[in-house]
C-alpha positions as CSV (number, residue, x, y, z in Angstrom):
1,M,13.4,-12.7,-2.4
2,R,11.7,-9.7,-4.0
3,V,9.0,-11.1,-6.2
4,F,8.3,-7.6,-7.5
5,H,11.5,-7.6,-9.5
6,S,10.8,-11.0,-11.2
7,P,9.5,-10.8,-14.8
8,L,6.3,-12.5,-14.0
9,W,5.5,-10.2,-11.1
10,R,6.4,-7.1,-13.1
11,G,4.3,-8.3,-16.1
12,T,1.3,-8.9,-13.8
13,L,1.6,-5.6,-12.1
14,M,2.0,-3.7,-15.4
15,A,-1.1,-5.5,-16.8
16,T,-3.0,-4.4,-13.7
17,V,-1.7,-0.8,-14.0
18,L,-2.7,-0.7,-17.6
19,A,-6.2,-2.0,-16.9
20,A,-6.6,0.4,-14.1
21,A,-5.5,3.3,-16.3
22,L,-8.0,2.4,-18.9
23,S,-10.8,2.1,-16.4
24,G,-9.9,5.2,-14.4
25,C,-9.1,3.3,-11.2
26,A,-5.9,2.8,-9.3
27,A,-3.9,-0.5,-9.4
28,T,-3.5,-2.2,-6.0
29,Q,-1.9,-5.6,-5.6
30,T,-0.6,-7.7,-2.7
31,G,2.5,-9.9,-2.8
32,N,5.5,-11.3,-0.9
33,M,3.2,-12.8,1.8
34,W,5.1,-14.8,4.4
35,R,4.1,-16.5,7.6
36,D,6.2,-18.3,10.2
37,S,4.5,-21.7,10.1
38,T,5.9,-22.6,13.6
39,F,4.1,-19.7,15.2
40,Q,0.8,-20.8,16.9
41,S,-1.4,-18.2,18.5
42,P,-5.2,-17.6,19.1
43,G,-4.6,-14.1,17.7
44,F,-3.0,-10.9,18.9
45,K,-4.8,-8.9,21.6
46,N,-2.6,-6.0,22.5
47,M,-0.4,-4.5,19.8
48,L,2.0,-1.6,19.3
49,V,1.6,-0.1,15.8
50,I,4.4,1.8,14.2
51,A,4.1,3.5,10.8
52,M,7.6,4.5,9.7
53,R,6.8,7.8,8.0
54,K,8.8,10.9,8.1
55,D,5.7,13.0,7.5
56,A,4.0,13.3,10.9
57,T,0.5,13.6,9.4
58,R,0.9,10.5,7.2
59,R,2.3,8.6,10.2
60,R,-0.8,9.4,12.2
61,M,-3.2,8.6,9.3
62,W,-1.6,5.1,8.9
63,E,-1.5,4.3,12.6
64,D,-5.1,5.5,13.2
65,N,-6.4,3.3,10.4
66,F,-4.5,0.3,11.7
67,A,-6.1,1.0,15.1
68,L,-9.6,1.2,13.6
69,G,-9.1,-1.9,11.5
70,L,-7.6,-4.0,14.4
71,A,-10.5,-3.0,16.6
72,N,-12.7,-5.2,14.4
73,Y,-10.6,-8.1,15.6
74,G,-10.8,-7.3,19.3
75,V,-7.2,-6.0,19.3
76,K,-6.2,-3.3,21.7
77,V,-3.8,-0.9,19.9
78,Q,-1.3,1.7,21.0
79,M,-0.3,4.1,18.2
80,S,3.4,4.9,18.4
81,Y,2.8,8.6,17.9
82,R,1.0,8.8,21.3
83,V,4.1,7.3,23.0
84,W,6.7,9.1,20.8
85,P,4.9,12.2,19.4
86,T,7.8,14.1,18.0
87,S,10.0,11.3,16.5
88,L,10.0,7.7,15.4
89,P,11.2,5.2,18.1
90,D,14.4,3.2,17.7
91,T,14.7,-0.5,18.5
92,A,15.8,0.1,22.1
93,A,12.8,2.3,22.8
94,V,10.4,-0.2,21.3
95,I,11.8,-3.0,23.5
96,E,11.5,-0.9,26.6
97,A,7.9,-0.1,25.7
98,V,7.1,-3.8,25.1
99,R,8.5,-4.7,28.5
100,R,6.8,-1.9,30.3
101,D,3.3,-2.1,28.7
102,G,3.0,-5.8,27.9
103,Y,2.3,-5.8,24.2
104,D,2.0,-9.3,22.7
105,G,2.7,-8.0,19.2
106,V,4.4,-5.2,17.3
107,L,3.2,-4.2,13.8
108,V,5.7,-2.1,11.8
109,S,4.7,-0.5,8.4
110,H,7.2,1.2,6.1
111,R,7.2,2.5,2.5
112,E,9.5,1.7,-0.4
113,D,8.9,3.3,-3.8
114,V,9.8,1.5,-7.1
115,K,10.3,3.5,-10.3
116,T,9.1,1.7,-13.3
117,E,7.5,2.3,-16.7
118,E,3.9,1.8,-17.9
119,W,3.1,0.9,-21.5
120,V,0.3,3.0,-22.9
121,P,-1.2,1.8,-26.2
122,G,-1.7,4.2,-29.1
123,Y,-5.1,5.4,-30.2
124,T,-6.8,7.6,-32.8
125,K,-8.4,10.9,-31.9
126,R,-10.3,13.5,-33.9
127,E,-8.9,17.1,-34.0
128,S,-10.2,20.2,-35.7
129,V,-7.9,22.1,-38.1
130,T,-8.6,25.7,-39.2
131,T,-7.1,27.0,-42.5
132,Q,-7.3,30.2,-44.5
133,S,-8.2,30.1,-48.2
134,W,-6.8,32.3,-50.9
135,S,-9.8,34.6,-50.5
136,G,-9.0,35.2,-46.8
137,A,-11.9,33.1,-45.5
138,Y,-11.3,30.7,-42.7
139,Y,-12.5,27.0,-42.9
140,T,-12.5,24.4,-40.2
141,Y,-12.5,20.6,-40.8
142,W,-11.9,17.5,-38.7
143,T,-9.1,15.0,-39.2
144,D,-7.9,11.8,-37.6
145,V,-4.7,12.0,-35.7
146,E,-2.7,8.9,-34.7
147,V,-1.2,8.9,-31.2
148,P,1.6,6.3,-31.1
149,D,2.3,3.7,-28.4
150,R,4.5,5.0,-25.6
151,M,6.2,4.2,-22.3
152,E,5.3,6.5,-19.4
153,P,7.3,6.6,-16.1
154,T,5.3,5.7,-13.1
155,T,6.0,5.2,-9.4
156,V,4.7,2.0,-7.7
157,L,4.2,2.6,-4.0
158,N,5.3,-0.4,-1.9
159,Y,3.9,-0.6,1.6
160,K,5.5,-3.4,3.6
161,T,4.1,-4.6,6.9
162,H,6.0,-6.8,9.4
163,V,4.4,-8.3,12.5
164,W,6.5,-9.4,15.4
165,T,5.5,-11.6,18.4
166,T,6.9,-10.6,21.8
167,A,6.5,-14.1,23.2
168,E,9.7,-16.0,23.6
169,P,11.5,-16.3,21.3
170,A,10.5,-12.9,20.0
171,R,10.6,-12.9,16.2
172,M,8.9,-11.7,13.1
173,V,6.0,-14.0,12.3
174,W,4.3,-12.4,9.3
175,S,5.3,-10.1,6.5
176,G,3.4,-8.7,3.5
177,T,3.6,-6.1,0.8
178,V,1.0,-4.0,-0.9
179,Q,1.7,-2.2,-4.2
180,T,-0.4,0.6,-5.4
181,T,-0.3,3.4,-8.0
182,D,-3.0,5.4,-6.3
183,A,-2.6,8.8,-4.7
184,I,-2.6,8.2,-0.9
185,T,-5.6,9.6,0.9
186,D,-7.2,8.6,4.2
187,N,-9.8,6.5,2.4
188,V,-7.1,4.7,0.3
189,I,-5.1,4.0,3.5
190,R,-8.2,2.6,5.1
191,Q,-8.8,0.2,2.2
192,L,-5.2,-0.9,2.0
193,V,-5.1,-1.6,5.7
194,E,-8.5,-3.3,6.2
195,K,-8.6,-5.3,2.9
196,N,-5.1,-5.9,1.8
197,I,-3.1,-6.1,5.0
198,L,-5.4,-7.1,7.9
199,G,-7.4,-9.3,5.6
200,E,-4.3,-11.2,4.7
201,M,-3.3,-11.4,8.4
202,E,-6.8,-12.9,9.1
203,K,-6.2,-15.5,6.4
204,A,-2.9,-16.4,8.0
205,K,-4.8,-17.0,11.3
206,L,-3.1,-14.2,13.1
207,L,-6.3,-12.3,13.7
208,T,-9.9,-13.4,14.5
209,K,-12.6,-11.1,13.5
210,L,-15.3,-10.3,16.2
211,P,-18.8,-11.6,15.4
212,K,-21.2,-8.9,14.2
């Protein structure tokens, strides 16, 4: 079920977007968290990370940040771009790599964009007006101008993460979604990965952070 499309989820996200717009910050929210309750594990130790991005640079940015974040949990990570540098792997290639290199987990990240609208409340602003009198002289005065409420199109970036165990029976054991309206930079990716994704995986007891 896509909670994002429910009225409650949409209303909550739009409220977050509005608050962020007024404060000058980006809106980021997690949702659709799921964990396989039958899966018992002390935590993953050797993972293959795959960021499904067509852009080679973005793919590397996401995979590198997953590797940096997972290192705090004592997880050894192989970034897919080091194994398949020119293209994304298909399922058969991933299965072969798992059998060859002994990964105990596979993390797959992909992006889905959702077009929506953001309500922007109206406001009053002061503007200067310059007029010319009958004598030819120019005069400037200030007046209040009402800007009405409006709906503005916006794109919510959905970043979905699926985690698979390779232990028999191999299956997906965790899934989560992060929504953001922020422009994606390396710092933003790092925050999304460490706080919103790996943080939720830690809460789900799939990762155990190393002591400081």
